[in-house]
C-alpha positions in Angstrom: -10.8 -44.5 -44.5 -7.4 -42.0 -44.8 -9.2 -41.1 -41.3 -8.6 -43.8 -40.0 -5.3 -45.0 -40.9 -4.5 -41.5 -39.3 -5.9 -42.6 -35.8 -4.1 -46.0 -36.1 -1.8 -45.4 -33.5 -4.6 -44.8 -30.7 -6.9 -48.2 -31.5 -4.0 -50.5 -32.6 -2.2 -51.6 -29.5 -5.7 -52.2 -28.7 -6.3 -54.6 -30.8 -6.4 -57.8 -29.5 -9.8 -56.7 -27.0 -11.8 -55.8 -30.7 -10.2 -59.4 -32.1 -11.3 -61.0 -29.1 -14.9 -58.9 -29.2 -15.0 -60.3 -33.6 -13.9 -63.9 -32.5 -17.1 -64.4 -29.8 -19.1 -62.4 -32.4 -18.6 -65.3 -35.3 -19.5 -67.9 -32.5 -22.6 -66.5 -31.8 -23.2 -65.5 -35.4 -22.3 -69.3 -36.6 -24.9 -70.4 -33.7 -27.7 -68.4 -34.8 -27.2 -69.8 -38.4 -27.1 -72.9 -37.0 -30.1 -73.0 -35.3 -32.6 -73.1 -38.0 -31.1 -76.7 -39.4 -32.0 -77.9 -36.1 -35.7 -76.7 -36.0 -35.5 -78.0 -39.9 -34.4 -81.4 -38.5 -36.9 -81.7 -35.6 -39.7 -81.2 -38.6 -38.4 -83.8 -40.5 -36.8 -86.3 -38.8 -38.5 -85.9 -35.0 -42.1 -84.8 -36.1 -42.8 -86.7 -39.4 -41.0 -89.8 -38.5 -42.7 -90.0 -34.8 -39.1 -89.9 -33.3 -40.5 -88.3 -29.9 -37.8 -89.4 -27.7 -36.2 -87.0 -29.5 -37.9 -84.3 -28.9 -36.4 -82.8 -25.5 -32.2 -83.7 -26.3 -32.9 -81.6 -29.2 -34.9 -78.7 -27.6 -32.0 -79.0 -25.2 -29.3 -78.5 -27.5 -31.1 -75.6 -28.6 -31.1 -74.3 -25.1 -27.6 -74.7 -24.9 -27.3 -73.1 -28.1 -29.2 -69.9 -27.0 -26.9 -70.3 -23.7 -23.8 -69.9 -25.6 -24.9 -67.7 -28.0 -26.0 -65.4 -24.6 -22.7 -65.7 -23.1 -20.7 -65.2 -26.3 -22.6 -61.6 -26.8 -22.3 -60.6 -23.4 -17.9 -61.1 -24.0 -18.4 -59.5 -27.3 -20.2 -56.4 -25.9 -18.0 -56.1 -23.2 -15.1 -55.8 -25.2 -16.2 -53.9 -27.9 -17.1 -51.0 -25.3 -13.3 -51.6 -23.7 -11.7 -51.1 -27.1 -13.3 -47.8 -27.7 -13.4 -46.4 -24.4 -9.4 -47.1 -23.9 -9.1 -45.8 -27.4 -10.4 -42.4 -27.1 -9.0 -42.2 -23.6 -5.2 -42.6 -25.5 -6.9 -40.6 -27.9 -8.1 -37.4 -25.8 -5.0 -37.2 -23.3 -3.0 -36.8 -26.7 -5.4 -34.3 -28.1 -5.2 -32.1 -24.4 -1.4 -33.0 -25.0 -1.7 -31.2 -28.5 -3.5 -28.3 -27.3 -1.1 -27.9 -24.6 1.6 -27.7 -26.9 0.0 -25.4 -30.1 1.9 -22.1 -30.0 -0.2 -18.2 -29.2 -0.8 -17.9 -33.4 -3.0 -21.2 -32.8 -4.7 -19.5 -30.3 -5.3 -16.5 -31.8 -7.7 -17.9 -34.3 -8.8 -20.3 -32.7 -12.8 -20.7 -30.7 -13.1 -22.0 -27.5 -16.4 -23.8 -28.3 -15.1 -25.3 -31.0 -12.1 -26.8 -29.5 -14.1 -28.1 -26.4 -16.8 -29.8 -29.1 -13.6 -32.0 -30.6 -12.5 -33.0 -27.7 -15.6 -34.0 -25.8 -18.5 -34.2 -28.8 -16.4 -35.6 -31.5 -14.2 -37.7 -29.3 -17.6 -39.1 -28.4 -18.9 -39.8 -31.8 -15.9 -42.0 -32.5 -16.0 -43.7 -29.9 -19.3 -44.7 -30.2 -18.5 -45.7 -33.8 -15.3 -47.8 -32.6 -17.1 -49.8 -30.3 -20.4 -50.6 -32.3 -18.8 -50.0 -36.2 -16.1 -52.3 -36.5 -18.6 -55.2 -35.5 -21.7 -54.3 -37.4 -19.7 -54.6 -40.4 -18.1 -57.7 -39.9 -22.0 -58.8 -39.0 -22.4 -57.7 -42.4 -20.4 -59.8 -43.8 -19.9 -62.8 -42.2 -23.9 -62.5 -41.5 -23.9 -62.6 -45.3 -21.7 -65.3 -45.8 -22.1 -67.6 -43.4 -26.2 -66.8 -43.9 -25.9 -67.6 -47.6 -23.4 -70.6 -47.0 -25.9 -72.4 -44.9 -28.9 -71.3 -47.4 -27.1 -73.6 -50.1 -27.3 -76.0 -47.7 -30.7 -76.3 -47.1 -32.3 -74.9 -50.7 -30.1 -73.5 -53.4 -33.3 -72.3 -55.0 -34.3 -70.0 -52.2 -31.1 -69.1 -51.3 -30.3 -67.9 -55.0 -33.7 -66.2 -55.1 -33.0 -64.2 -51.5 -30.0 -63.3 -53.4 -31.4 -60.8 -55.7 -32.3 -58.3 -53.3 -28.6 -57.5 -53.0 -27.8 -55.0 -55.9 -30.4 -53.0 -54.8 -29.3 -53.1 -50.6 -26.1 -52.3 -52.5 -27.3 -49.5 -54.6 -29.6 -47.7 -51.8 -26.4 -47.9 -49.0 -24.0 -46.3 -51.3 -26.4 -43.5 -52.2 -27.1 -43.3 -48.5 -23.3 -43.3 -47.4 -22.8 -40.4 -49.9 -25.6 -38.2 -48.8 -24.9 -39.3 -44.9 -20.9 -38.2 -44.7 -22.2 -34.8 -45.9 -25.3 -34.3 -43.2 -22.8 -35.5 -40.4 -20.0 -33.3 -41.3 -22.7 -30.2 -41.4 -23.9 -31.6 -37.5 -20.4 -31.6 -36.0 -19.5 -27.7 -37.6 -22.9 -26.8 -35.9 -22.5 -28.8 -32.6 -19.0 -26.5 -32.3 -20.8 -23.1 -33.3 -23.6 -23.5 -30.6 -20.6 -24.5 -27.9 -18.9 -21.5 -29.0 -21.7 -19.4 -28.3 -22.8 -20.7 -25.0 -19.0 -20.4 -24.1 -18.8 -17.1 -25.3 -22.0 -16.4 -23.1 -20.6 -17.7 -20.1 -17.2 -16.2 -20.4 -19.1 -12.8 -20.8 -21.4 -12.8 -18.5 -20.4 -9.7 -16.7 -20.4 -7.8 -20.2 -24.0 -9.5 -21.8 -25.6 -8.0 -18.1 -23.2 -4.6 -18.0 -25.6 -3.5 -21.1 -28.6 -5.5 -21.0 -28.1 -7.2 -24.1 -29.4 -10.8 -22.3 -32.2 -11.3 -25.2 -29.7 -10.3 -28.3 -27.5 -13.1 -26.9 -30.0 -15.4 -26.4 -31.7 -14.3 -29.8 -28.0 -15.2 -31.2 -28.1 -18.5 -29.0 -31.7 -19.4 -31.1 -30.1 -18.9 -34.1 -27.0 -21.4 -33.9 -29.6 -23.8 -31.5 -31.9 -23.7 -35.1 -29.0 -24.4 -37.3 -28.1 -27.1 -35.6 -31.5 -28.5 -35.0 -32.0 -27.9 -38.6 -28.9 -30.0 -39.5 -29.9 -32.7 -36.8 -33.4 -32.9 -39.3 -31.9 -32.7 -42.1 -29.4 -35.8 -41.5 -32.6 -37.5 -39.6 -35.0 -37.0 -42.6 -32.3 -38.7 -44.6 -32.3 -41.8 -42.2 -35.8 -41.8 -42.5 -36.4 -41.5 -46.1 -33.9 -44.4 -46.8 -34.6 -47.0 -43.5 -38.0 -47.4 -44.9 -36.7 -48.0 -48.2 -34.3 -50.9 -47.3 -37.0 -52.3 -45.0 -39.3 -52.5 -47.7 -37.2 -54.5 -50.0 -36.3 -57.0 -47.0 -39.8 -57.8 -47.0 -40.6 -57.7 -50.3 -37.4 -60.2 -50.7 -38.8 -62.1 -47.7 -42.3 -62.1 -49.0 -41.1 -63.7 -52.5 -39.2 -66.8 -50.8 -42.6 -67.4 -48.3 -44.8 -67.6 -51.7 -41.5 -69.5 -53.9 -41.2 -71.6 -50.9 -44.7 -72.6 -50.4 -44.5 -73.6 -54.3 -41.5 -75.9 -53.4 -43.1 -77.5 -50.9 -46.0 -78.1 -52.7 -44.2 -79.7 -55.5 -42.2 -81.9 -53.6 -39.2 -80.2 -54.1 -38.3 -79.5 -50.7 -39.4 -81.0 -47.6 -41.4 -78.6 -45.0 -38.3 -78.9 -42.6 -36.0 -77.6 -45.2 -39.1 -74.9 -46.0 -39.2 -73.8 -42.1 -35.5 -73.8 -41.5 -35.2 -71.7 -44.4 -37.6 -68.9 -43.4 -36.0 -69.1 -40.1 -32.3 -68.6 -41.9 -34.1 -66.1 -44.7 -33.8 -63.4 -41.8 -30.0 -63.7 -40.8 -29.2 -63.3 -44.5 -31.2 -60.7 -45.0 -31.1 -58.5 -41.8 -27.4 -57.8 -42.2 -28.5 -56.1 -45.8 -31.2 -54.6 -43.2 -28.7 -53.2 -40.8 -26.3 -52.0 -42.9 -27.9 -48.6 -43.5 -27.5 -48.0 -39.4 -23.9 -49.5 -39.8 -23.1 -46.7 -42.7 -24.9 -44.1 -40.6 -22.3 -44.7 -37.5 -18.9 -44.6 -40.2 -20.3 -41.3 -41.6 -21.0 -39.9 -38.0 -17.7 -41.5 -36.6 -15.7 -40.6 -40.0 -17.4 -36.8 -39.9 -15.8 -36.5 -36.4 -12.7 -38.2 -37.0 -11.8 -35.6 -39.9 -12.1 -33.4 -37.3 -10.1 -34.9 -34.2 -6.9 -35.5 -37.1 -7.1 -32.0 -38.4 -6.2 -30.8 -34.7 -3.7 -33.9 -34.0 -1.9 -33.0 -37.4 -2.3 -29.4 -36.3 1.2 -27.9 -36.9 3.5 -26.1 -33.9 4.7 -23.0 -35.9 6.6 -22.1 -32.3 8.7 -25.5 -31.1 11.8 -27.5 -30.1 14.0 -26.8 -32.8 16.1 -30.2 -33.7 19.1 -30.3 -31.3 17.8 -27.9 -29.4 20.2 -26.8 -26.5 19.7 -26.9 -23.1 19.7 -23.2 -21.4 21.6 -23.3 -18.3 21.4 -20.5 -16.0 21.8 -17.3 -17.2 22.5 -13.0 -15.8 19.5 -12.3 -17.9 20.8 -10.4 -20.5 18.4 -9.5 -23.2 19.4 -8.1 -26.6 17.0 -7.8 -29.8 18.6 -7.0 -33.1 17.0 -5.6 -35.8 13.9 -7.6 -35.3 11.1 -7.3 -37.4 7.9 -9.5 -36.6 4.3 -9.6 -37.7 1.6 -12.2 -37.2 0.9 -15.4 -39.3 -1.5 -14.9 -42.4 -1.1 -11.2 -41.8 0.0 -8.6 -44.1 0.8 -5.6 -41.9 4.4 -5.1 -39.8 3.8 -5.0 -36.8 7.1 -4.9 -35.1 9.9 -3.2 -37.4 13.4 -3.1 -36.9 13.5 -3.1 -32.9 17.2 -2.7 -31.3 17.5 -2.9 -27.5 20.9 -3.6 -25.0 18.8 -4.5 -21.7 22.1 -5.8 -19.7 21.3 -7.7 -15.7 19.8 -5.7 -13.5 18.2 -3.0 -16.2 14.4 -1.9 -16.1 13.0 -1.2 -19.7 9.8 0.5 -19.4 7.5 0.4 -22.8 4.9 2.8 -23.5 3.2 3.8 -26.8 -0.6 3.9 -27.8 -2.8 1.0 -28.1 -1.7 -1.3 -31.1 1.8 0.0 -31.0 3.2 -3.3 -30.2 4.0 -3.2 -26.7 2.7 -6.7 -25.6 3.7 -8.4 -29.1 7.4 -7.0 -28.2 8.2 -8.7 -24.3 6.0 -12.0 -26.3 9.0 -12.7 -28.3 11.6 -12.8 -25.1 10.1 -16.2 -24.2 9.5 -16.9 -27.6 5.6 -17.2 -27.7 6.1 -16.0 -31.0 9.3 -16.3 -33.5 10.7 -13.5 -35.3 10.1 -12.7 -38.7 13.8 -11.3 -39.3 16.6 -10.5 -36.5 17.2 -12.3 -33.1 16.5 -12.1 -29.9 19.2 -13.2 -27.4 19.3 -14.3 -23.7 23.1 -14.5 -22.5 24.0 -14.6 -26.5 21.9 -17.4 -26.5 19.7 -17.5 -29.3 16.2 -18.1 -28.0 15.1 -20.1 -30.9 18.1 -22.3 -30.6 17.0 -23.3 -26.7 14.4 -25.7 -25.3 11.0 -24.2 -24.4 11.3 -25.4 -21.0 14.6 -24.3 -20.4 13.9 -20.2 -21.7 10.9 -19.8 -20.1 11.9 -21.2 -16.3 13.9 -18.0 -16.5 11.3 -15.7 -17.1 8.5 -14.7 -14.8 5.5 -13.1 -16.9 2.4 -11.5 -15.4 -0.3 -10.7 -18.3 -2.5 -7.6 -18.5 -5.8 -10.3 -18.6 -5.2 -12.0 -15.6 -5.9 -15.7 -15.3 -6.5 -17.8 -11.6 -6.7 -21.4 -11.5 -9.9 -23.1 -10.0 -8.0 -23.9 -6.6 -6.5 -22.5 -3.4 -4.9 -18.9 -3.5 -1.8 -21.2 -2.5 -2.3 -23.1 -5.5 -2.4 -20.5 -7.6 0.7 -18.9 -6.4 3.0 -21.9 -6.4 1.3 -23.2 -9.9 5.2 -22.4 -11.6 6.6 -24.0 -8.4 3.8 -26.9 -6.8 7.1 -28.0 -4.2 7.5 -24.4 -2.5 7.1 -24.3 1.1 4.5 -22.2 2.4 7.2 -19.7 3.7 8.3 -18.9 -0.1 4.6 -18.5 -0.8 4.1 -16.1 2.0 7.0 -14.0 1.1 6.0 -13.8 -2.6 2.6 -12.8 -1.4 4.2 -10.0 0.9 6.5 -8.9 -2.1 3.4 -8.3 -4.5 1.5 -6.9 -1.2 -1.7 -9.3 -0.8 -0.9 -11.3 2.1 -2.3 -9.2 4.8 -5.6 -9.7 2.6 -5.2 -13.6 2.7 -4.5 -13.5 5.8 -7.7 -11.8 6.8 -9.3 -14.9 5.0 -11.3 -17.3 6.9 -9.3 -19.8 5.2 -6.0 -18.1 4.4 -3.8 -19.6 1.9 -6.0 -22.5 1.3 -9.1 -20.3 0.2 -10.6 -22.0 -2.9 -10.8 -19.3 -5.9 -13.5 -19.3 -8.5 -13.4 -20.2 -11.9 -11.2 -17.1 -13.8 -10.6 -15.8 -10.1 -14.3 -14.9 -9.5 -15.3 -13.2 -6.0 -12.0 -11.4 -6.0 -11.0 -7.7 -7.0 -9.5 -7.2 -10.1 -6.5 -5.8 -8.5 -6.0 -8.9 -5.8 -6.2 -11.5 -8.7 -3.8 -9.0 -10.6 -1.9 -9.0 -7.0 -1.6 -13.2 -6.5 -0.5 -13.0 -10.3 2.6 -11.0 -9.5 3.7 -13.5 -6.2 2.8 -16.2 -9.3 5.8 -14.8 -10.9 7.8 -13.8 -8.4 7.8 -17.2 -6.7 9.7 -18.8 -9.5 12.8 -16.5 -9.0 13.2 -15.4 -12.3 16.2 -13.8 -13.8 14.1 -12.1 -16.4 10.6 -10.2 -15.3 8.0 -9.0 -17.7 5.2 -6.8 -16.0 2.6 -6.4 -19.0 0.3 -3.5 -17.3 0.5 -5.5 -14.3 -0.7 -2.4 -12.2 -3.6 -1.3 -14.3 -6.6 -3.0 -12.6 -5.4 -1.3 -9.1 -5.9 2.2 -7.6 -3.0 4.6 -7.6 -2.0 4.3 -4.0 -2.1 0.6 -4.1 0.1 0.7 -7.3 2.8 3.0 -5.5 3.1 0.0 -3.0 3.6 -2.8 -5.2 5.7 -0.5 -7.1 7.6 -0.4 -4.0 7.7 -3.8 -3.4 9.0 -5.1 -6.8 12.0 -2.4 -6.5 13.2 -5.1 -4.3 12.4 -7.8 -6.0 14.1 -6.2 -9.6 17.0 -5.9 -8.5 19.3 -8.1 -10.1 17.4 -9.3 -12.7 16.3 -8.0 -16.2 12.8 -6.2 -16.0 10.4 -5.2 -18.5 7.3 -3.0 -17.7 4.6 -2.1 -20.2 2.3 0.4 -18.9 -0.1 3.0 -20.2 0.3 5.5 -17.4 3.3 7.1 -17.1 3.8 6.8 -12.9 4.3 3.1 -13.6 7.6 3.1 -15.4 8.8 6.8 -14.6 11.8 4.9 -12.6 12.8 2.8 -15.4 16.9 2.9 -16.6 15.6 3.2 -20.0 12.0 4.1 -21.4 10.9 2.9 -25.1 8.1 4.9 -26.7 6.6 2.4 -29.5 4.8 4.0 -32.4 3.3 2.1 -35.3 5.8 -0.6 -34.6 8.6 1.5 -34.2 10.5 2.8 -31.3 9.9 6.2 -32.4 12.1 8.1 -29.0 14.1 6.0 -26.2 15.7 7.1 -22.7 15.2 7.8 -19.3 12.1 9.9 -17.9 13.4 13.4 -17.5 15.4 13.3 -20.9 12.0 12.5 -22.8 10.4 15.2 -20.9 12.8 17.7 -22.3 12.1 16.0 -26.4 9.3 17.4 -26.1 7.9 14.5 -28.3 5.3 11.3 -28.0 6.3 11.2 -24.5 5.7 14.5 -23.6 2.5 14.5 -24.8 1.4 11.5 -23.2 2.6 12.8 -19.8 0.6 16.0 -20.3 -2.0 14.3 -21.1 -2.3 12.0 -17.9 -0.8 15.0 -15.9 -3.3 17.9 -17.3 -4.4 18.7 -13.4 -1.1 19.7 -12.6 0.0 16.9 -10.6 3.9 15.9 -11.5 5.9 12.9 -11.4 9.5 13.0 -10.4 12.1 10.2 -11.3 
């Protein structure tokens, strides 16, 4: 039950909904248990005594009790449903908010399908338990207690016989509970695996079709689907095994009461009315025992889902505001790396080692190197997507770890290597970081990114809806929209992570010319594989194996004859030349 104590902050504020539901359940249950007594009274004191004038009033009383029970049941179900809905509404918001706060290190390892499964299927499983579980166990406890209490007032002998079934029920339920938890945990994991395959297939559909791997992907899905079906089948088989045992034992108990009750009537130890009343009452005692298997099944499913939700809610934030983090004022954009080393969480290899860099405002720093050299990792330390292993990264002499993350990132504009566009209008994508930006500012940013003319030619212009992940646009068009988005924020520090890799040479040159105006007065970091994208930089860092192998201006690096020169010779083997 520790899982539900961790989730208490979500359901406890809405406890009055459940309390109202529980009160209605107890009242309805009391009426249900009193009904057999009224019927017994009719048999003994009306039919056998010949007081037929009491039949109509007593039947009216039974109808009134039934109407009251129906009303109470309606309120009970309605309040229980509201309790589950509002609780998971708060929980789902907290889950999504926590996902937004988790650092890059978490998403380096997380599977999208698994996260989607937790926020949807697992939350829904928990809602189902909160709606039906607490009242189910309350019905079990109160139904058994009140049923036995009323039963003793009718016939203590028959009640004692009925209670003989309880130990066997308890044994079966406890064994079922232990096994059911294991099965439901496996089901939840299988759902997450299946969702992951679906997400990967949809996201990578172009790659799948490009390599004609539809059958392979279908086979992979079939495997995970089979795994899911097997876990469901295992859980269903467990339920199919134990439910009939519970039902059989319940009917054996009922049959014993019928036979023993008939013996008591024949021996004049109880009246016929008491016998009839107890036959109706015994199922109010046995039913809670009979149904407890379903409540346990619901509990184990909710607990298995809750464990996965608690795990995500308590996922540590490796990068967050420190206690007493300082608001970062307007900065000039002076970036310094002082003997910085870094490695990823859980990794053994050092990704960056002893990096020292001084980039005053307005300086353009180019970063070049082979794949895996640590280029993107280096610039991601500036907005503190990761924390350094040792050394410091400062902006205007403020250690980035001491600044509030929101303030820090407000001064940094980024264009990632992998461009992402949201499913909204082009204007909405450009103005994502500044929703209140004027149309004039949006157009200015698009013009600087060399995308305005293309947008203006669209039938709906800037109000054109962009498909999921920017579908319908070329890679270069998506990238230029992303550049416009970064420019609109008017950042003091600009980071371009291979931002022109998806455009042709002519478009790249146009963007570079436009960006030169944008870069004025800003500290700019340009990561590129092509020397043409960064030859104009004030300083070029050549990374190799996480270290700075060479540094200097374009012309200086060419004369060194090192790694930079070798890259240059490969890229311009046809005789073309890049001039600083």
